[in-house]
NUTOR-571497 format. One record per residue (C-alpha): x, y, z. Coordinates in steps of 0.5 Angstrom, whole numbers, plus 500, padded with zeros to 3 digits. Layout:
XYZ...
***
This chain:
546509485548507478555503476557502469563497467564494460563486460565481455560479450560472450556466453557462460560456456565460452567463459568456462571453455577459456578457463579450460584452455588456460590450464586444462590439468587444474583440478576443477572438482573434488567429490568425496576425495575423487578429483576431476580436472578441467579438461576431464569435466569439459570433455564429459560435459561436451559429450552429455551436451551433444546427447541433450541436443539430440533429445531436443535440448537447446535455447529457450527449452528447459532441461530438468536435472534430478541428481544428488550433490555430486560431480555428476550434477556439476557435469550435467549443469555445464552440459545443459549450459553448453547445449544452450538450454535452460537448467532446472534443478530438482532438489531431491531433498525437497518433497516429491510433490513440489518437484512434480509441480515444477515438472508440470509447470516448467514443461521441460523437454527432458528429465535427466536423472541417474537411476529413475525416480518413481516419484518423478515419472516423466514422459521423456527421461534420460538416465545418465550416466549409464545406459542412455549415453552412446559411446561415439559422442564427440568431446570437443566444444560445441558451437552454434552449428551443433545446437538447435539454434544460435545461443544469445546473451539474452537466452535464459540459462537457468530457471529457479522456483521461488515461493509465491504469495499465493502458495504456488511456486513461480519459476524465474528465468535468468538470462546469461548476460546478467550472470556474465556481468556478475561473474566479471565483477566476482573476478575483481572482488573475490579471491581469484587465485587458481586452485582456491577451494570453494565448498559446495554447500548451497541448496541445489534449488537455490539461485546462489548455487549457480553463483557458487558453481560458476564463480568457482569454475570460470575462475579456475578454482576448485569446487569441493563437494561434501557428503550430504550427511556432512553438510547437515551436521555442523560439527562434521562439517567444520571438521571437513572444512578444516581437513579439505582446507576450504577457503571460500563459501557461499551460504546464508547467514544462518549457516555462517552462524552455525559454522562459527558456533560449531567451530568454537565448540569443536575447537576447529580454527578453520585457518584456511577459510578467508571469505564467506559470501552471504546472500538471502538473509540479513547478515548479523555480526555478533558472538562467534561470527565476530570472533571468527573475523578477528581470529585471522587477518584478511578474513571477510564476510561479503554481504550480497543482496539479491533474489531469484529475480535478480543476480546479486546486485549490491555488496558490503564487506565486513572484516575484523574491524567491523562493528555494525549490526545489522549489516548494510547491504552496501552499494550497487555492483557493476552495471546496476542501478539501485533506486530508493523510491516512495510509493509514487516512484519518487526518490527519497532522501538519505536515511528515509525509508523507501522501496528498493527498485533494481535496474540494469544487467542483473535482472531476470527475464521474468516469470516462466509462463506468467506474463501478468505477474512479470508485468506487475513486478518488472516495471518500466524504469522511469529514470532509464532509457526507453524500454528499460525495466526495473524490478520491484523488490518488495524490500524496504531500505534506506540509504545511509550517509555513507552511500550504503543501503540498509535493509529494513524489511519487506514492503509486502509483509510490512511491519507497521505499528500505529503507522510507523514502519518498524525495523525489527532488526533493531529489536532483535539485536537487543533481544539476542544481546541478552544472556538468556536469549539464544535467538529471536525474531520479531514479526507482526500479527493481527489482533482481533481488530485487525490491527498490527501488533509486534510479537517477539519469538524467542529461543531461550539460551540453554538452561535459561527461562526468560520471563516475558514481562521482564523482557518487555520491561527491558525493551520499554526502557530502550525503545520507542513505545511503538517498537515494544512488542505486544507479546513474547512467545518462547519456542524450542526452535525457530522453524526454517524453510528448506533454504534456511530462512526463518519460516514466519508462517510456521511460528505459533499464533500469540495470545494478546491481552483480551481488550474486549469481552462478550456482550452481556445484555441484548442491547449490548449484543445489538450494538456489537452487531451494529459495530461489526456490520458498519466497521467490517471488523468481525472481532469487535467486542463489547469493550472495543472503542468506535474510533480505535476500530476505524470509525469516523463521522460517516460510520457514526451515521450508519451506526446511529441509523442501524441502532435506530432500526434495532429500536435503540435511541442513540445519537452521534454524540453518544457514540463519540462520547461513550465509544464502546458498545457496553458503555453506549448500551448503558446510555441508550434508550428504547426508541418509540415507533417512528413517526411518518414523514411529512405528507406532501398534502401538508405543506412546509410553508404557507403562502397568500393565495395570490402569491401561490396562484402567481407561482403556479402560473409561472411554473405550470408543472409545479409539483411542490413549493419548499422553503430554503435552508439558511445555508441555501439562502446564503449561497443564493445571496453570494451568487446573486451578489456576484452579478455577472462575474464568476459564480463561486458556487457553480461547481463541476465534477468530471468523471473519467470513463473507460470502456465501451460506452453506449451514449444513448443509454448514458443519456437515458440514465441521466434523464431517469436520474432527474426524474427520480430526485425532486432536488434535481428538478428544483429552481429558486424564486426570490423576486417579491418574496420575503424569503427565497423559495424552491420550486420543484417541477414535475418534469425538467428537460435534460441539459445534455451536450456531446463533443468529439475531442478525439486525440485531445486531452480532456477539456473542462467546458463551461464551468464559468457559464452561470446558471439561471437560478429560476430555471430547473434543473440546476445541473447540466451534462457534457459528454466528451469523447476522447477516444473509442473507449475513453470519455469524460462526463462533465457534470456542472451544478449549482451548490444550492441544489446539491452538496458533496454527499448528494453528488456521490449518490448521484454518480452512484445511481447514474452508473447503476441506472446505466448498467441496469443491474440492480434496483435502486432504493426508494427515494427519501424526499428532500422535504423530510430533511426540511421538516426535520430542520423546522422541528428542531429545538432552536432555543437549545441550539442557541444556548449551546452556541452562545456558551461555545462562542462566549468572548470569541474574537474573530480570526482573520487570515486575510487582510481585507474583506472577501470579494468576488473574482478569480480564485487560485488553487494549491494542492498538496498530497501527503505520501501514503505512508504518512496518511497511514501513520495519521490513521493509525495515530487516530485509532491509537488515541481514539481520534477521528481524522477530522479532529486531527485536521481541525486541531492542526489547522487551528494550530497553524492559524495560531502561528500565522495570526498570532492568536491564541483563541482561534476560530474557523469555519467548517461544513457538517453533513446535516444528515441526522440519522433519525431522518429515514433514508437520509444517507441516500437523500439528494439535496443540500443538507450541509451547514457551516458552523464555527470551530473554536480552539484554544491553541496556547503554545504550552498545551500538549498536542494530544490535549488540544485534539481531545478538546476539539473532539469533545467540543464537536461531540458536545455541539453535534446535536446543535449543528443545524443552527443557521450560520447567520444565527451563530454569527449574531451570537458572536456579535460579528459577521466576520468571525472567520475567513477560512473554511475547512471542508472534510470530504469523507464521503468523496467520490472514488473510482472504486464505486464503478463496476469492473470487467469489460463494462464501462468503468469509472477510473477517475474523478476530478472536482472543481469547487469554490467558496466565497471565503478568502481561503477554503481548504478541502481535505479528502481522505484516501490512500493519500490525504489530499489538501486542496486550497482555493483562495482569492489572490487579491487577498492572499498571495500564492507563495503565502498560501503555498507555504501555508498548505505545505507547512500544514502537510508537514505538521500533519506528518509530524503528529504521530511522532510527537503527540505529547509535545507542546504546540510551540515545539510541533515539528520544529
***
């Protein structure tokens, strides 16, 4: 939305002085019956301006004015502008403490006041009018020669303080050029007949008062000033408006409603009043306001959108024929651009909610004395010319098909429920349409679990006593479930800020239905404490569900570990099955004392003496011989089968490091890391052996390279360089220098030595060793996992998988068998809002994000292949909580298991997802069984050809220290598999879907369409949980 229009290149004082010359005898001010002509106002302002200049006022210097609403205040305002200074109004109706803060923060050169205020003591005061005004001051207009310096359009003309999110008000500096643009637009759209009467009602400390005063005086109109008592009494005010024949008003929506209500009550027609200009609130057109518009032809309410940080920048006009509520905020004014963007600053389509950004002539310079805050909200305009800025309004809007913008709410105080962005105005409109409700506001409050819940605050109609349950029942018949408030609170009045807006912070706290309860037994208390610690939700009670409170498969591991430390024997399956601490406590048993892990003196594998001596002679520094896991054996098989082509299991991690880097210290940290973990000193042997073995050396050389790539983009070196699997270590480091404080550390490794979880541990410990600021926990040796694996009940696992895979039919997406060779990649990221909606949907229905991904991927495979019984592979962490220190263990613990899902099209989506989660819970104790065994049970080696990897322990930049030290600012991972298609799903602010595939089997357009479709289906889930799969997102 862009608009352009030429405007005059002149100052605000010049515009006013031109109007004075046109008609010097016209009435400019009428203050309690006393009139002042334009010539008289100009002369008085010129005299005062010269006095201000003599006291130091001028461009870029602030002058504070503390005068009551009066002709003197208007004169002082014009004088400050004529001096070229910055006008800072102090509203004497505000608390003295706030005005003292403004004086301290703005540091004006002068405080202009009428009689002196003991609450506003200031080092340099000017008492005016009166004793401090010399008699010989000239009355003609000032020029730049009379000012302290030349007055330019970019110089600020006023400073307005607005509330800050931290509680500290912030001053906004507005340059003159933006106001000239607005006033020029006023001339084309508002009543401009000389003598038009404007009521001076705007709050003194509100930016709209500048529009009210200057929009009147630069266009030859008359500003009529009421007594303060009249302004505050609605009945007296409407009678004053009638007697003074007021034609135009600038005021917020709440005052419009008050005036229209009072006029009806007092029987006042307000027949002269034709135009009301509303800004600062959402305009509502109902009741007496609608009747006011219809009572006389030509009446209009102008809905202007703006804030202290920008002039009014959009407009929409309501008249007698308008029947829209809530009203749109309209289209951009002259020389203004309104962008509706997503969280990645990309334009959104019509009717889609997005964040509103404003660029163009109306922007403020920024915040007074707060450059950091200015830089945060006045950001570069990616769509404009170089050096241009746009303002992040913090408001959420959508563009209607008509081209008008509709305000939906605040982004920094978003009303979001279960991931849905809720337009509270729709709910409020339904509430005030009731005869028993006089006024309503809907906002969000957090419940005990930190989840947003809608709350409706009502002011009942006189004599009415609305019942909350009846109101909620009525809303439930008209609104989607996520828009029905969780609580209704009746109040005698809706509190307001001094500017007339609803003061949401002053509303009373609601009482939600209590979902949990105190623990009643020691076991329940222990589990409640564990939940609170792991999930970081202090309000969890004994009846609160694990998933709803934010739990996932990583959190469940921590719950089980901490429960075992507390002496309770539970499993991950128990947590997902029973969910609440109370139900889990009933199922838990007291755990016997833990047995120590296997001693190195008791080997996990027995070898003939000859083989043992041969291995010892080949590896003089041999520390330990370990068996390989079934998954490691499969990885080694595929790596060796690839021959001299690319090894799919050579993977790479690139760390983006910013800040001062000590290269020697980083290399020493890498060397210490290898010495710390046996898995990083491991190689494999397979020649002449019935099964491969892993040999752990007591020492290994650090493979380290450094390259100076200053001035170049980051390069990814040597990923395709294969490892000699018989030589440790199976990882190497390459440090790239891109600039003085920009480096990339590339860690290349073989997947048989490390899994993704271990990689996060490796990076965390590498940075900790580099900084040397904390002790690392003792290493939990990899052999502990191998011992645990060897002691599992294999027959129980076989029985469970045999039942799960009974009658299964392979699901193959590709047309042929997997083969080695190059692989292509497709990456799709879901918007942050969609990701949050998925998370909230999962919490609401007790489903993990992993479950949702698996269920939807199965649905998509069913669509692609026509199968109703779908199977694909997935990786599981393999980190059993009963293994001491497993969460920090380094090695390859993962396993690949099948996921089987019935995707009959008539089934409801939620039913399918619940089945997927139940199946996962049932099979989780048996996920250690080798894939080769599960494939034999299925009777085929080609059971599936797609693999889903859910990286919920993925590396994130936040794990690095901040400050001026070395910072981890980004992570890039390159990984493959031998499957025709492998999908890596990475949770985060934006859910990431990364598919690698074999282009000889699956074409790039097909995979791109498939992953894009997957993202679309995921986005559609929260809105249609009960729809059959056949209708999903269609």
